[in-house]
Backbone as ProteinMPNN parsed JSONL, in Angstrom:
{"seq_chain_A": "MPNRVKVATLAKGADAAEQAIMEARRALSDQEDDSARAQRRSQRKRDRLESRYMPRGNG", "coords_chain_A": {"N_chain_A": [[-28.948, 31.665, 0.489], [-30.27, 29.129, 2.384], [-29.513, 28.06, 5.77], [-29.78, 25.297, 6.177], [-29.31, 24.216, 3.659], [-26.662, 24.968, 3.29], [-25.434, 23.474, 5.331], [-26.065, 20.881, 4.485], [-24.685, 20.834, 2.064], [-22.038, 21.156, 2.953], [-21.812, 18.806, 4.468], [-22.052, 16.904, 2.47], [-19.746, 17.449, 0.998], [-17.841, 16.802, 2.947], [-18.302, 14.065, 3.223], [-17.518, 13.212, 0.676], [-14.821, 13.906, 0.755], [-13.946, 12.268, 2.831], [-14.398, 9.778, 1.667], [-12.554, 9.915, -0.446], [-10.181, 9.977, 1.003], [-10.24, 7.435, 2.19], [-10.061, 5.821, -0.11], [-7.525, 6.577, -1.013], [-5.931, 5.672, 1.102], [-6.38, 2.931, 0.854], [-5.262, 2.429, -1.667], [-2.588, 3.066, -1.141], [-1.998, 1.127, 0.75], [-2.261, -1.188, -0.82], [-0.15, -0.712, -2.57], [2.019, -0.819, -0.801], [1.82, -3.495, -0.065], [2.438, -4.725, -2.52], [5.082, -3.856, -2.805], [6.326, -5.048, -0.588], [5.942, -7.707, -1.258], [7.482, -7.893, -3.576], [10.002, -7.407, -2.477], [10.316, -9.666, -0.824], [10.321, -11.643, -2.786], [12.65, -11.002, -4.24], [14.497, -11.405, -2.235], [14.254, -14.174, -1.78], [15.157, -15.081, -4.251], [17.796, -14.146, -4.182], [18.756, -15.633, -1.985], [18.53, -18.207, -3.036], [20.351, -18.122, -5.181], [22.729, -17.629, -3.76], [22.961, -19.99, -2.26], [23.336, -21.786, -4.277], [25.693, -20.992, -5.658], [27.527, -20.363, -3.711], [28.275, -22.485, -1.722], [27.932, -23.519, 1.674], [30.226, -24.473, 4.297], [32.302, -25.774, 2.97], [34.837, -24.915, 3.413]], "CA_chain_A": [[-28.886, 30.214, 0.682], [-30.632, 28.805, 3.775], [-28.488, 27.343, 6.526], [-29.908, 23.846, 5.972], [-28.659, 23.889, 2.39], [-25.222, 25.084, 3.53], [-25.013, 22.322, 6.134], [-26.144, 19.692, 3.637], [-23.588, 20.922, 1.093], [-20.796, 20.873, 3.684], [-21.806, 17.389, 4.829], [-21.788, 16.154, 1.243], [-18.32, 17.635, 0.716], [-17.071, 16.044, 3.939], [-18.421, 12.652, 2.856], [-16.684, 12.984, -0.505], [-13.421, 13.968, 1.19], [-13.678, 11.052, 3.607], [-14.327, 8.688, 0.692], [-11.281, 10.05, -1.163], [-9.112, 9.575, 1.931], [-10.295, 5.974, 2.314], [-9.534, 5.245, -1.349], [-6.08, 6.817, -1.045], [-5.321, 4.739, 2.065], [-6.455, 1.584, 0.282], [-4.274, 2.367, -2.75], [-1.266, 3.05, -0.519], [-1.848, -0.191, 1.367], [-2.001, -2.13, -1.913], [1.192, -0.434, -3.074], [2.953, -1.346, 0.194], [1.777, -4.951, -0.185], [3.195, -5.084, -3.72], [6.496, -3.609, -2.532], [6.788, -6.09, 0.334], [5.961, -8.964, -2.011], [8.653, -7.83, -4.461], [11.201, -7.554, -1.647], [10.428, -11.081, -0.429], [10.672, -12.41, -3.977], [14.059, -10.779, -4.559], [15.292, -12.041, -1.17], [14.273, -15.616, -2.068], [16.029, -15.276, -5.412], [19.165, -13.947, -3.699], [19.099, -16.798, -1.159], [18.681, -19.366, -3.917], [21.618, -17.979, -5.906], [23.831, -17.797, -2.811], [23.113, -21.399, -1.889], [23.811, -22.516, -5.446], [27.046, -20.63, -6.085], [28.429, -20.212, -2.572], [27.868, -23.484, -0.726], [28.535, -23.323, 2.992], [30.83, -25.641, 4.919], [33.339, -26.41, 2.154], [35.986, -24.068, 3.65]], "C_chain_A": [[-29.216, 29.908, 2.153], [-29.532, 27.981, 4.456], [-28.551, 25.833, 6.317], [-29.188, 23.418, 4.705], [-27.142, 23.954, 2.56], [-24.699, 23.863, 4.283], [-25.026, 21.054, 5.289], [-24.995, 19.673, 2.629], [-22.254, 20.602, 1.76], [-20.695, 19.393, 4.041], [-21.487, 16.531, 3.612], [-20.305, 16.255, 0.874], [-17.449, 16.844, 1.674], [-17.13, 14.553, 3.629], [-17.533, 12.323, 1.663], [-15.206, 12.993, -0.123], [-13.044, 12.708, 1.962], [-13.54, 9.846, 2.676], [-12.995, 8.727, -0.052], [-10.115, 9.623, -0.282], [-9.075, 8.057, 2.058], [-9.711, 5.306, 1.069], [-8.024, 5.422, -1.437], [-5.358, 5.874, -0.088], [-5.291, 3.328, 1.498], [-5.406, 1.423, -0.819], [-2.863, 2.297, -2.181], [-0.998, 1.691, 0.111], [-1.537, -1.244, 0.304], [-0.589, -1.959, -2.445], [2.241, -0.987, -2.11], [2.986, -2.869, 0.131], [2.592, -5.411, -1.383], [4.689, -4.928, -3.487], [7.06, -4.697, -1.625], [6.894, -7.428, -0.387], [7.188, -9.006, -2.921], [9.937, -7.997, -3.658], [11.392, -9.002, -1.214], [10.868, -11.931, -1.611], [12.152, -12.233, -4.303], [14.953, -11.4, -3.488], [15.364, -13.549, -1.399], [15.207, -15.915, -3.227], [17.491, -15.158, -4.989], [19.617, -15.154, -2.87], [19.353, -18.029, -2.023], [20.013, -19.297, -4.661], [22.813, -18.167, -4.975], [24.033, -19.263, -2.475], [23.641, -22.214, -3.066], [25.289, -22.249, -5.718], [28.029, -20.441, -4.938], [28.022, -21.209, -1.494], [28.619, -23.277, 0.584], [29.195, -24.623, 3.455], [31.889, -26.34, 4.099], [34.664, -25.676, 2.293], [37.274, -24.715, 3.353]], "O_chain_A": [[-28.521, 30.373, 3.057], [-28.74, 27.304, 3.802], [-27.519, 25.162, 6.283], [-28.531, 22.378, 4.68], [-26.418, 23.104, 2.042], [-23.667, 23.292, 3.929], [-24.103, 20.244, 5.368], [-24.404, 18.624, 2.372], [-21.437, 19.868, 1.205], [-19.625, 18.795, 3.931], [-20.745, 15.554, 3.708], [-19.687, 15.264, 0.484], [-16.434, 16.276, 1.27], [-16.126, 13.852, 3.757], [-16.875, 11.283, 1.638], [-14.429, 12.179, -0.622], [-11.962, 12.152, 1.773], [-12.67, 8.997, 2.874], [-12.374, 7.686, -0.267], [-9.174, 8.985, -0.753], [-8.0, 7.457, 2.037], [-8.957, 4.339, 1.176], [-7.319, 4.519, -1.886], [-4.301, 5.337, -0.419], [-4.299, 2.614, 1.643], [-4.737, 0.392, -0.892], [-2.029, 1.546, -2.688], [0.111, 1.165, 0.012], [-0.663, -2.088, 0.495], [0.093, -2.941, -2.738], [3.24, -1.559, -2.545], [4.051, -3.473, 0.257], [3.354, -6.373, -1.285], [5.478, -5.769, -3.919], [8.153, -5.207, -1.871], [7.829, -8.193, -0.152], [7.854, -10.036, -3.024], [10.867, -8.662, -4.115], [12.513, -9.51, -1.236], [11.69, -12.834, -1.46], [12.837, -13.209, -4.609], [16.049, -11.87, -3.795], [16.428, -14.144, -1.229], [15.961, -16.887, -3.191], [18.325, -15.97, -5.389], [20.736, -15.639, -3.037], [20.281, -18.797, -1.768], [20.723, -20.298, -4.761], [23.801, -18.795, -5.355], [25.17, -19.73, -2.413], [24.32, -23.222, -2.869], [26.05, -23.18, -5.979], [29.237, -20.366, -5.166], [27.481, -20.816, -0.461], [29.793, -22.906, 0.592], [28.789, -25.718, 3.066], [32.346, -27.413, 4.492], [35.527, -25.781, 1.421], [38.327, -24.098, 3.514]]}, "name": "protein", "num_of_chains": 1, "seq": "MPNRVKVATLAKGADAAEQAIMEARRALSDQEDDSARAQRRSQRKRDRLESRYMPRGNG"}
């Protein structure tokens, strides 16, 4: 196998690996966004329930 073919094969493999890393980062970022969104939603729900059932200032 000539060296040019080896280099081309290695470069192709490196490009594929880089692409896979980018896709994994994107998926992780999306997952983190979903998690943060769910946390904000549950916090809003908790705040709403607290204000409804535990009014402040009526000590």
